[in-house]
N, C-alpha and C positions, 0 to 999 in steps of 0.2 A: 911083663904082669902077671904075679898071679890067679889063675884063671879061676878059683872060690873067688877074689875080690872082681877080677870083673862080672861074675855072675850074680855076686851082692849088689853090685852097682846096677845092673841092669834091672835087677827086682826093684831097687831105692827107686829109680826112674819111672818105672813101668807103676809102680805104686803110684809116685808125685804126680804121674801123665791122671792115673785112673781117677786119684781125687778130684785134678784138675775138669775129667770131664764128669765126674758123679755130681760137682758141685754147678756146676752148669745144666747138665739135665733136670736137676731137683729145680733151677730156680723156672726151664720152659715146663716143665710140671706144675709148676706152682698157679703159673699163669696160664695153660689152659686147667687147670682144675678152676679159679678166677673165673675162665671166660666157660664153664661149668658144659667144656665138650670132652665128651667122652672118646671122640674116637683120635684126636692129638694124646689124649691119654694114654691110650693102648699103643699107640705108636711110639711115644717116648717110654712106654715101660719095657717095649720089646727090643729097642734100642738097645737098652742100659744093659737087658738079661744077656744082648748079642756082646757088649762091651765086655761085661763081666766074662763069658766063656771065650772069650776072645783073650782074654787077660790071664786068666786062667789055665789054657792050652798053653800059654806061653812058658807058662810059671810051672807047668810038668802039676798042677793043680786037676783035682775033678773041678767039673761044672758047677759053678752056682756056691766055691766054696768060698766065696770073698763077699757074700751076701751078710 
């Protein structure tokens, strides 16, 4: 298989997983916000940023470019 095609497939899968993670983290964020508890909100924001930065590093992008 062509390496460029494999790379594109990996990027597509990665972005799909990131989207799923983002949706679930957004739901958690909304629940924490409804509970009016800033501790979990900060933790969720940190997890989201770590996921974005990790994905950016996998895709050889600068940190936080996905946001």
